[in-house]
The first five atom37 places (N, CA, C, CB, O) and aatype in JSON, in Angstrom:
{
  "aatype": [20, 20, 20, 20, 20, 20, 20, 20, 20, 20, 20, 20, 20, 20, 20, 20, 20, 20, 20, 20, 20, 20, 20, 20, 20, 20, 20, 20, 20, 20, 20, 20, 20, 20, 20, 20, 20, 20, 20, 20, 20, 20, 20, 20, 20, 20, 20, 20, 20, 20, 20, 20, 20, 20, 20, 20, 20, 20, 20, 20, 20, 20, 20, 20, 20, 20, 20, 20, 20, 20, 20, 20, 20, 20, 20, 20, 20, 20, 20, 20, 20, 20, 20, 20, 20, 20, 20, 20, 20, 20, 20, 20, 20, 20, 20, 20, 20, 20],
  "atom_mask": [
    [1, 1, 1, 1, 1],
    [1, 1, 1, 1, 1],
    [1, 1, 1, 1, 1],
    [1, 1, 1, 1, 1],
    [1, 1, 1, 1, 1],
    [1, 1, 1, 1, 1],
    [1, 1, 1, 1, 1],
    [1, 1, 1, 1, 1],
    [1, 1, 1, 1, 1],
    [1, 1, 1, 1, 1],
    [1, 1, 1, 1, 1],
    [1, 1, 1, 1, 1],
    [1, 1, 1, 1, 1],
    [1, 1, 1, 1, 1],
    [1, 1, 1, 1, 1],
    [1, 1, 1, 1, 1],
    [1, 1, 1, 1, 1],
    [1, 1, 1, 1, 1],
    [1, 1, 1, 1, 1],
    [1, 1, 1, 1, 1],
    [1, 1, 1, 1, 1],
    [1, 1, 1, 1, 1],
    [1, 1, 1, 1, 1],
    [1, 1, 1, 1, 1],
    [1, 1, 1, 1, 1],
    [1, 1, 1, 1, 1],
    [1, 1, 1, 1, 1],
    [1, 1, 1, 1, 1],
    [1, 1, 1, 1, 1],
    [1, 1, 1, 1, 1],
    [1, 1, 1, 1, 1],
    [1, 1, 1, 1, 1],
    [1, 1, 1, 1, 1],
    [1, 1, 1, 1, 1],
    [1, 1, 1, 1, 1],
    [1, 1, 1, 1, 1],
    [1, 1, 1, 1, 1],
    [1, 1, 1, 1, 1],
    [1, 1, 1, 1, 1],
    [1, 1, 1, 1, 1],
    [1, 1, 1, 1, 1],
    [1, 1, 1, 1, 1],
    [1, 1, 1, 1, 1],
    [1, 1, 1, 1, 1],
    [1, 1, 1, 1, 1],
    [1, 1, 1, 1, 1],
    [1, 1, 1, 1, 1],
    [1, 1, 1, 1, 1],
    [1, 1, 1, 1, 1],
    [1, 1, 1, 1, 1],
    [1, 1, 1, 1, 1],
    [1, 1, 1, 1, 1],
    [1, 1, 1, 1, 1],
    [1, 1, 1, 1, 1],
    [1, 1, 1, 1, 1],
    [1, 1, 1, 1, 1],
    [1, 1, 1, 1, 1],
    [1, 1, 1, 1, 1],
    [1, 1, 1, 1, 1],
    [1, 1, 1, 1, 1],
    [1, 1, 1, 1, 1],
    [1, 1, 1, 1, 1],
    [1, 1, 1, 1, 1],
    [1, 1, 1, 1, 1],
    [1, 1, 1, 1, 1],
    [1, 1, 1, 1, 1],
    [1, 1, 1, 1, 1],
    [1, 1, 1, 1, 1],
    [1, 1, 1, 1, 1],
    [1, 1, 1, 1, 1],
    [1, 1, 1, 1, 1],
    [1, 1, 1, 1, 1],
    [1, 1, 1, 1, 1],
    [1, 1, 1, 1, 1],
    [1, 1, 1, 1, 1],
    [1, 1, 1, 1, 1],
    [1, 1, 1, 1, 1],
    [1, 1, 1, 1, 1],
    [1, 1, 1, 1, 1],
    [1, 1, 1, 1, 1],
    [1, 1, 1, 1, 1],
    [1, 1, 1, 1, 1],
    [1, 1, 1, 1, 1],
    [1, 1, 1, 1, 1],
    [1, 1, 1, 1, 1],
    [1, 1, 1, 1, 1],
    [1, 1, 1, 1, 1],
    [1, 1, 1, 1, 1],
    [1, 1, 1, 1, 1],
    [1, 1, 1, 1, 1],
    [1, 1, 1, 1, 1],
    [1, 1, 1, 1, 1],
    [1, 1, 1, 1, 1],
    [1, 1, 1, 1, 1],
    [1, 1, 1, 1, 1],
    [1, 1, 1, 1, 1],
    [1, 1, 1, 1, 1],
    [1, 1, 1, 1, 1]
  ],
  "atom_positions": [
    [[5.46, -19.7, -12.18], [6.17, -18.3, -12.09], [5.79, -17.75, -10.59], [5.58, -17.17, -13.38], [4.6, -17.96, -10.38]],
    [[6.39, -17.16, -9.59], [6.31, -16.83, -8.16], [5.74, -15.36, -8.36], [7.84, -16.94, -7.29], [6.23, -14.56, -9.16]],
    [[4.7, -15.1, -7.58], [4.06, -14.06, -7.51], [4.88, -12.84, -6.59], [2.75, -14.5, -7.03], [5.27, -13.24, -5.49]],
    [[5.09, -11.81, -6.83], [5.54, -11.08, -5.51], [4.77, -10.88, -4.65], [6.0, -9.96, -5.6], [3.56, -10.94, -4.86]],
    [[5.33, -10.56, -3.35], [4.35, -10.28, -2.2], [4.0, -9.02, -2.48], [4.88, -10.4, -0.73], [4.7, -8.19, -3.06]],
    [[2.38, -8.8, -1.87], [1.49, -7.73, -2.35], [1.25, -7.39, -0.92], [0.13, -8.12, -3.38], [1.24, -8.09, 0.09]],
    [[1.03, -5.85, -1.16], [0.3, -5.15, 0.04], [-1.05, -4.72, -0.51], [1.14, -3.81, 0.66], [-1.21, -4.4, -1.69]],
    [[-2.1, -4.71, 0.52], [-3.08, -3.99, 0.65], [-3.1, -2.63, 0.72], [-3.56, -4.35, 1.46], [-2.53, -2.46, 1.8]],
    [[-3.44, -1.26, 0.19], [-3.87, -0.07, 0.82], [-4.58, 0.17, 2.1], [-4.54, 0.41, 0.05], [-5.68, -0.38, 2.05]],
    [[-4.4, 0.74, 3.18], [-5.23, 0.19, 4.45], [-6.2, 1.16, 4.3], [-4.5, 0.13, 6.03], [-7.33, 0.69, 4.41]],
    [[-6.16, 2.57, 4.07], [-7.23, 3.7, 3.8], [-6.49, 4.46, 2.9], [-7.78, 4.6, 5.1], [-5.39, 5.02, 2.98]],
    [[-7.47, 4.33, 1.88], [-6.86, 5.47, 0.51], [-7.14, 7.02, 1.29], [-8.13, 5.34, -1.43], [-6.2, 7.81, 1.27]],
    [[-8.13, 7.35, 1.81], [-8.23, 8.97, 2.89], [-6.72, 9.33, 3.74], [-9.68, 8.7, 4.48], [-6.31, 10.47, 3.99]],
    [[-6.18, 8.32, 4.03], [-4.92, 8.4, 4.95], [-4.08, 8.51, 4.21], [-4.56, 7.39, 5.82], [-3.3, 9.35, 4.67]],
    [[-3.71, 8.1, 3.18], [-2.64, 7.76, 1.9], [-2.53, 9.39, 1.61], [-3.36, 6.58, 0.3], [-1.48, 10.01, 1.78]],
    [[-3.92, 10.09, 1.09], [-4.32, 11.24, 0.66], [-3.83, 12.52, 1.55], [-5.74, 11.11, 0.56], [-3.53, 13.64, 1.13]],
    [[-3.82, 12.09, 2.82], [-4.01, 13.32, 4.04], [-2.15, 13.32, 3.96], [-5.07, 12.72, 6.11], [-1.44, 14.28, 3.66]],
    [[-1.59, 11.55, 4.43], [-0.09, 11.98, 4.47], [0.33, 12.69, 3.3], [0.86, 10.82, 4.62], [1.13, 13.6, 3.53]],
    [[0.0, 12.52, 2.12], [0.41, 13.2, 0.99], [0.49, 14.74, 1.26], [-0.54, 12.87, -0.14], [1.36, 15.37, 0.66]],
    [[-0.3, 15.37, 2.07], [-0.24, 16.55, 2.58], [0.46, 17.07, 3.02], [-0.74, 16.75, 3.08], [0.99, 17.97, 2.37]],
    [[0.85, 16.83, 4.3], [1.82, 16.4, 5.16], [3.01, 15.26, 4.87], [1.09, 16.01, 6.16], [2.38, 14.35, 4.33]],
    [[3.93, 14.99, 4.92], [4.79, 14.13, 4.95], [5.74, 14.35, 5.78], [5.2, 13.94, 3.93], [5.88, 15.43, 6.36]],
    [[6.56, 13.25, 5.96], [7.42, 13.34, 7.18], [8.5, 14.25, 7.23], [7.96, 12.15, 7.45], [9.39, 14.14, 8.07]],
    [[8.46, 15.2, 6.32], [9.74, 16.51, 5.95], [8.63, 17.82, 6.2], [10.6, 16.49, 3.78], [8.85, 19.02, 6.34]],
    [[7.4, 17.07, 6.18], [6.42, 18.25, 6.68], [6.59, 19.16, 5.14], [7.1, 19.26, 8.45], [6.88, 20.35, 5.04]],
    [[6.42, 18.54, 4.42], [6.01, 19.4, 2.59], [4.96, 18.65, 1.97], [7.46, 19.33, 1.17], [4.61, 17.63, 2.58]],
    [[4.39, 18.93, 0.9], [3.41, 18.22, 0.31], [3.61, 17.51, -0.79], [2.54, 18.89, 0.09], [4.49, 17.95, -1.53]],
    [[2.91, 16.27, -1.24], [3.05, 15.84, -2.37], [1.98, 16.08, -3.31], [3.32, 14.69, -2.25], [0.8, 15.98, -2.98]],
    [[2.22, 16.28, -4.03], [0.9, 15.66, -5.51], [1.3, 14.73, -5.73], [0.65, 16.33, -7.09], [2.41, 14.3, -5.46]],
    [[-0.05, 13.97, -6.6], [0.1, 12.55, -7.17], [1.42, 12.69, -8.32], [-1.54, 12.01, -7.99], [2.11, 11.67, -8.43]],
    [[1.7, 13.57, -8.95], [2.59, 13.3, -10.02], [3.29, 13.4, -9.34], [2.78, 13.89, -11.16], [3.98, 12.44, -9.69]],
    [[4.08, 14.04, -8.04], [5.18, 14.24, -7.37], [5.44, 12.37, -6.88], [4.87, 15.58, -6.01], [6.54, 11.88, -7.14]],
    [[4.5, 11.61, -6.31], [4.9, 11.11, -5.44], [5.18, 9.74, -6.6], [3.95, 11.15, -4.08], [6.14, 8.98, -6.58]],
    [[3.93, 9.73, -7.64], [4.6, 8.99, -9.13], [6.23, 9.24, -9.7], [3.63, 9.63, -10.47], [6.85, 8.44, -10.41]],
    [[6.6, 10.16, -9.35], [7.92, 10.94, -10.12], [8.73, 10.01, -9.08], [8.17, 13.06, -10.04], [9.52, 9.19, -9.54]],
    [[8.54, 10.12, -7.56], [9.47, 9.8, -6.54], [9.73, 8.21, -6.09], [8.99, 10.58, -5.4], [10.59, 7.61, -5.45]],
    [[8.68, 7.94, -6.67], [8.53, 6.45, -6.47], [8.68, 5.57, -7.82], [7.08, 6.18, -5.85], [8.41, 4.37, -7.82]],
    [[9.26, 6.44, -9.25], [9.22, 5.56, -10.4], [7.86, 4.82, -10.88], [10.17, 4.58, -10.11], [7.88, 3.9, -11.7]],
    [[6.73, 5.3, -10.29], [5.65, 4.49, -10.79], [4.69, 5.4, -11.8], [4.82, 3.88, -9.5], [4.65, 6.61, -12.04]],
    [[3.94, 4.28, -12.25], [3.42, 5.23, -13.41], [2.35, 6.15, -12.47], [2.56, 4.28, -14.89], [2.06, 5.64, -11.39]],
    [[1.65, 7.66, -12.82], [0.69, 8.71, -12.48], [-0.14, 7.88, -12.55], [0.48, 9.96, -13.22], [-0.71, 7.95, -11.46]],
    [[-0.79, 6.82, -13.36], [-2.1, 6.25, -13.31], [-2.02, 5.44, -12.0], [-2.48, 5.36, -14.64], [-2.74, 5.7, -11.03]],
    [[-1.1, 4.42, -12.01], [-1.21, 3.67, -10.39], [-1.19, 4.14, -9.17], [-0.31, 2.88, -10.11], [-1.67, 3.47, -8.26]],
    [[-0.52, 5.62, -8.89], [-0.85, 6.44, -8.22], [-2.47, 7.06, -7.88], [-0.08, 7.13, -8.67], [-2.98, 7.17, -6.76]],
    [[-2.86, 7.29, -8.72], [-4.6, 8.14, -9.14], [-5.29, 7.01, -8.64], [-5.19, 8.55, -11.14], [-6.12, 7.12, -7.74]],
    [[-4.84, 5.32, -9.49], [-6.0, 4.4, -8.89], [-5.78, 3.95, -7.6], [-6.23, 3.17, -9.67], [-6.73, 3.51, -6.96]],
    [[-4.73, 4.0, -7.15], [-4.61, 4.1, -5.48], [-5.55, 5.23, -4.72], [-2.99, 4.52, -5.08], [-6.41, 4.92, -3.89]],
    [[-5.31, 6.37, -5.08], [-6.18, 7.32, -4.29], [-7.62, 7.34, -4.67], [-5.69, 8.7, -4.43], [-8.36, 8.07, -4.01]],
    [[-7.95, 6.85, -5.33], [-9.43, 6.8, -6.19], [-10.12, 5.59, -5.45], [-9.28, 6.43, -8.11], [-11.31, 5.53, -5.13]],
    [[-8.94, 4.45, -5.18], [-10.1, 3.18, -4.82], [-9.82, 2.01, -5.58], [-11.71, 3.55, -5.21], [-9.72, 0.86, -5.18]],
    [[-9.64, 2.69, -7.33], [-10.07, 1.66, -8.04], [-9.08, 0.57, -7.68], [-10.2, 1.97, -9.51], [-9.56, -0.54, -7.47]],
    [[-7.24, 0.77, -7.54], [-6.63, -0.21, -7.21], [-6.52, -0.18, -5.71], [-5.49, -0.27, -7.9], [-6.76, 0.82, -5.04]],
    [[-6.09, -1.54, -5.13], [-6.31, -2.07, -3.8], [-4.87, -2.6, -3.51], [-7.54, -3.23, -3.72], [-4.32, -2.55, -2.41]],
    [[-4.3, -3.15, -4.71], [-3.28, -4.0, -3.87], [-1.85, -3.34, -4.95], [-3.68, -6.18, -3.91], [-1.73, -2.66, -5.96]],
    [[-1.1, -3.96, -4.09], [0.61, -2.9, -4.67], [1.53, -4.09, -4.68], [1.5, -1.35, -3.23], [1.39, -4.86, -3.73]],
    [[2.51, -4.42, -5.66], [3.45, -5.28, -4.89], [3.76, -5.01, -3.57], [4.6, -5.34, -5.47], [3.01, -4.21, -3.01]],
    [[4.96, -5.62, -2.73], [5.65, -4.76, -1.27], [6.47, -4.34, -1.83], [6.23, -5.41, 0.1], [6.83, -3.57, -0.94]],
    [[7.44, -4.09, -2.94], [8.65, -3.36, -3.07], [8.12, -1.98, -3.55], [9.72, -4.07, -4.09], [8.82, -0.98, -3.44]],
    [[7.09, -1.97, -3.98], [6.35, -0.54, -4.41], [6.01, 0.02, -3.73], [5.4, -0.41, -5.07], [6.23, 1.23, -3.66]],
    [[5.01, -0.93, -2.59], [4.45, -0.16, -1.39], [5.51, 0.15, -0.72], [3.48, -0.85, -0.49], [5.54, 1.36, -0.54]],
    [[6.31, -0.35, -0.32], [7.6, 0.28, 0.49], [8.11, 1.59, -0.18], [8.92, -0.79, 0.51], [8.06, 2.57, 0.56]],
    [[8.46, 1.73, -1.11], [8.97, 3.16, -2.14], [7.84, 4.11, -1.79], [9.02, 2.89, -4.14], [8.21, 5.24, -1.47]],
    [[6.63, 3.9, -1.78], [5.06, 5.0, -1.06], [5.65, 5.61, 0.01], [3.42, 4.09, -0.3], [5.69, 6.82, 0.19]],
    [[6.25, 4.47, 0.96], [5.52, 4.28, 2.5], [7.18, 5.53, 2.78], [5.36, 1.87, 3.56], [7.07, 6.59, 3.39]],
    [[8.55, 5.03, 2.18], [9.44, 5.84, 2.18], [9.46, 7.08, 1.73], [10.15, 5.39, 1.79], [10.06, 7.86, 2.48]],
    [[8.9, 7.65, 0.51], [9.11, 8.98, 0.06], [7.97, 9.81, 1.05], [8.85, 9.1, -1.71], [8.08, 11.0, 1.31]],
    [[7.03, 9.05, 1.47], [6.15, 9.85, 2.35], [6.67, 9.86, 3.67], [4.77, 9.37, 2.37], [6.31, 10.8, 4.38]],
    [[7.3, 9.16, 4.07], [8.34, 9.14, 5.01], [7.52, 8.48, 6.59], [9.02, 10.89, 5.1], [7.68, 9.0, 7.7]],
    [[6.84, 7.5, 6.36], [6.11, 6.64, 7.5], [6.64, 5.18, 7.25], [4.29, 6.69, 7.4], [7.43, 4.92, 6.34]],
    [[6.06, 4.09, 8.28], [6.52, 2.88, 8.26], [5.42, 2.42, 7.51], [6.85, 2.24, 9.55], [4.3, 2.91, 7.57]],
    [[5.88, 1.11, 6.57], [4.96, 0.5, 5.64], [3.69, 0.31, 6.15], [5.42, -0.71, 5.18], [2.74, 0.78, 5.51]],
    [[3.38, -0.57, 7.66], [2.36, -0.67, 8.02], [1.62, 0.15, 8.28], [2.37, -1.17, 8.62], [0.48, -0.23, 8.57]],
    [[1.9, 1.61, 8.29], [0.75, 2.36, 8.5], [-0.04, 2.88, 7.44], [1.05, 3.31, 9.2], [-0.99, 3.62, 7.7]],
    [[0.34, 2.49, 5.86], [0.09, 2.95, 4.92], [-0.83, 1.47, 3.99], [1.51, 3.65, 4.42], [-1.86, 1.62, 3.34]],
    [[-0.11, 0.18, 4.17], [-0.43, -0.94, 3.63], [-0.44, -2.0, 4.65], [0.39, -1.19, 2.58], [0.23, -1.86, 5.67]],
    [[-1.09, -2.97, 4.47], [-1.4, -4.39, 4.71], [-1.03, -5.33, 3.91], [-2.57, -4.6, 4.8], [-1.44, -5.59, 2.78]],
    [[0.03, -5.99, 4.76], [0.64, -6.94, 3.63], [-0.31, -8.25, 3.41], [2.24, -7.47, 4.09], [-1.2, -8.61, 4.19]],
    [[0.02, -8.82, 2.32], [-0.82, -9.93, 1.98], [0.03, -11.21, 1.59], [-1.76, -9.5, 0.8], [1.26, -11.21, 1.46]],
    [[-0.78, -12.27, 1.45], [0.03, -13.52, 1.34], [-0.6, -14.27, -0.19], [-0.25, -14.59, 2.93], [-1.78, -14.14, -0.5]],
    [[-0.08, -14.68, -0.65], [-0.21, -15.57, -1.81], [-0.98, -16.81, -1.59], [1.09, -15.95, -2.26], [-0.57, -17.5, -0.66]],
    [[-2.17, -17.31, -2.32], [-2.7, -18.84, -1.65], [-3.27, -18.94, -3.27], [-4.18, -18.93, 0.07], [-4.34, -18.38, -3.52]],
    [[-2.73, -19.48, -4.07], [-3.68, -19.72, -5.46], [-3.59, -18.5, -5.88], [-5.31, -20.2, -5.36], [-2.67, -17.7, -6.05]],
    [[-5.1, -18.5, -6.07], [-4.99, -16.87, -6.88], [-5.91, -16.13, -6.16], [-5.46, -16.73, -8.66], [-6.56, -15.26, -6.73]],
    [[-6.11, -16.42, -4.64], [-6.77, -15.2, -3.97], [-5.79, -15.01, -3.02], [-8.26, -15.37, -3.33], [-4.93, -15.82, -2.7]],
    [[-5.98, -13.67, -2.47], [-5.23, -12.83, -1.91], [-5.74, -12.64, -0.42], [-5.2, -11.64, -2.74], [-6.74, -11.93, -0.37]],
    [[-5.29, -13.12, 0.8], [-5.46, -13.82, 1.63], [-5.19, -12.32, 2.49], [-4.61, -15.25, 1.67], [-4.02, -11.92, 2.5]],
    [[-6.16, -11.54, 3.17], [-6.08, -10.08, 3.76], [-5.53, -10.86, 5.53], [-8.1, -8.94, 3.65], [-6.08, -11.69, 6.25]],
    [[-3.96, -9.91, 5.66], [-3.6, -10.64, 6.99], [-4.07, -9.6, 8.2], [-1.82, -11.0, 7.07], [-3.75, -9.56, 9.39]],
    [[-4.87, -8.84, 7.49], [-5.79, -7.97, 8.54], [-7.01, -8.54, 9.21], [-6.34, -6.8, 7.85], [-7.38, -8.04, 10.28]],
    [[-7.88, -9.91, 8.46], [-9.07, -10.67, 8.82], [-8.72, -11.08, 9.81], [-9.59, -11.65, 8.05], [-7.57, -11.22, 10.22]],
    [[-9.86, -11.34, 10.39], [-9.78, -11.81, 12.05], [-9.51, -13.33, 11.77], [-11.43, -11.53, 13.15], [-10.0, -13.87, 10.77]],
    [[-8.62, -14.1, 12.74], [-8.18, -15.31, 12.51], [-8.93, -16.6, 12.56], [-7.31, -15.39, 13.22], [-9.94, -16.48, 13.26]],
    [[-8.73, -18.1, 11.92], [-10.09, -18.62, 12.27], [-9.58, -19.34, 13.42], [-10.93, -19.53, 11.13], [-8.38, -19.54, 13.61]],
    [[-10.69, -19.79, 14.32], [-10.58, -20.83, 15.56], [-9.63, -21.9, 15.48], [-11.85, -21.55, 15.8], [-9.65, -22.76, 14.6]],
    [[-8.52, -21.82, 16.72], [-7.6, -22.62, 16.74], [-8.51, -24.02, 16.93], [-6.52, -22.2, 17.82], [-9.71, -23.95, 17.16]],
    [[-7.92, -25.08, 16.82], [-8.04, -26.38, 17.3], [-7.69, -26.6, 18.48], [-7.46, -27.19, 16.66], [-6.5, -26.3, 18.6]],
    [[-8.09, -26.94, 19.34], [-7.45, -27.95, 20.34], [-7.14, -29.14, 20.08], [-8.1, -28.15, 21.32], [-7.78, -29.77, 19.24]],
    [[-5.84, -29.83, 20.91], [-5.21, -30.84, 20.48], [-5.99, -32.13, 21.73], [-3.36, -30.47, 20.48], [-5.66, -33.32, 21.68]]
  ]
}
């Protein structure tokens, strides 16, 4: 069964800061964000505390949309390779010349 594309929270403090002043100028609590994104409050709390770092891309997109920022402001897309998440922000390995 294929895994959904995942994203890693870029910076949980940035997430918390942007919740204090969203794209509309409003403030969101963890409960507000959970309600508006249809995510469990525990998931939002775990993202803010750092207990959870990864989230399916569709859920990451909902969070970014509600806060009013582009996905890449808050999340780093990751690829799935076997059972290991590959961090797309990690330095690339050296290319081998032909």
